[in-house]
C-alpha positions in Angstrom: 0.0 0.0 0.0 1.3 3.4 -0.9 0.2 6.9 0.3 -1.7 7.2 -3.0 -3.7 4.0 -2.3 -3.2 0.3 -3.3 -0.2 -0.5 -5.4 0.2 -3.2 -7.9 2.2 -5.1 -5.3 -0.9 -5.4 -3.1 -2.6 -7.8 -5.6 0.3 -10.0 -6.3 0.2 -13.6 -5.2 3.7 -14.7 -4.4 5.2 -18.1 -5.3 5.6 -18.8 -1.6 1.8 -19.0 -1.1 2.2 -22.7 0.0 3.7 -21.7 3.3 0.4 -20.4 4.5 -2.3 -22.7 6.1 -4.8 -23.7 3.4 -7.7 -21.8 5.0 -5.6 -18.6 4.9 -4.8 -19.3 1.2 -8.5 -19.4 0.3 -9.2 -16.1 2.2 -6.1 -14.5 0.6 -7.1 -15.5 -2.9 -10.8 -14.5 -2.3 -9.7 -11.1 -1.1 -7.6 -10.6 -4.2 -10.5 -11.7 -6.4 -12.8 -9.3 -4.6 -10.4 -6.4 -5.0 -9.9 -7.3 -8.7 -13.7 -7.0 -9.1 -13.5 -3.5 -7.6 -15.0 -4.2 -4.2 -13.7 -3.6 -0.7 -13.1 -7.1 0.7 -14.1 -6.0 4.2 -17.3 -4.2 3.2 -20.4 -6.1 4.7 -22.8 -7.4 2.1 -26.2 -9.0 2.7 -26.5 -12.8 2.2 -29.4 -15.1 1.7 -29.0 -16.4 5.2 -31.3 -15.1 7.9 -31.2 -15.2 11.7 -34.1 -15.1 14.1 -34.3 -12.0 16.3 -36.5 -11.7 19.4 -37.1 -8.2 20.6 -37.5 -7.4 24.4 -41.2 -7.1 23.8 -41.3 -10.7 22.6 -41.8 -10.0 18.9 -39.9 -12.4 16.7 -38.6 -11.6 13.2 -35.9 -12.6 10.8 -33.1 -10.4 9.5 -30.5 -11.0 6.8 -27.0 -11.9 7.9 -24.2 -9.7 6.5 -20.8 -11.1 5.7 -17.5 -9.5 4.4 -17.6 -9.2 0.6 -14.6 -11.5 0.2 -16.6 -14.5 1.3 -18.7 -14.2 -1.9 -15.5 -15.3 -3.7 -14.5 -18.0 -1.2 -15.8 -20.9 -3.3 -14.0 -19.8 -6.5 -10.9 -19.1 -4.4 -11.0 -22.6 -3.0 -11.1 -24.1 -6.5 -8.1 -21.9 -7.6 -6.1 -22.9 -4.5 -6.8 -26.6 -5.2 -5.7 -26.0 -8.9 -2.5 -24.2 -7.8 -1.7 -27.0 -5.4 -2.2 -29.7 -8.1 -0.2 -27.7 -10.6 2.7 -27.3 -8.1 2.9 -31.1 -7.6 3.6 -31.8 -11.3 
């Protein structure tokens, strides 16, 4: 990161990516994909999941659960990490 904002270095996935635990790899790649798409990875976005809420007055309702935007890209990132891993074992 530079004073002017993100630099090209911020989006580079280094060859030493295998040193990270696999879960961290998926999050790191998902965050990079999210930034590449032009979104802030930490920006909360609504999901299709809902959670029950009970007010102090006893009224029950459901509200949508927000998650960080990078989680939208987690499934694709998992596939990419698996492909990178398979490729590195050739």
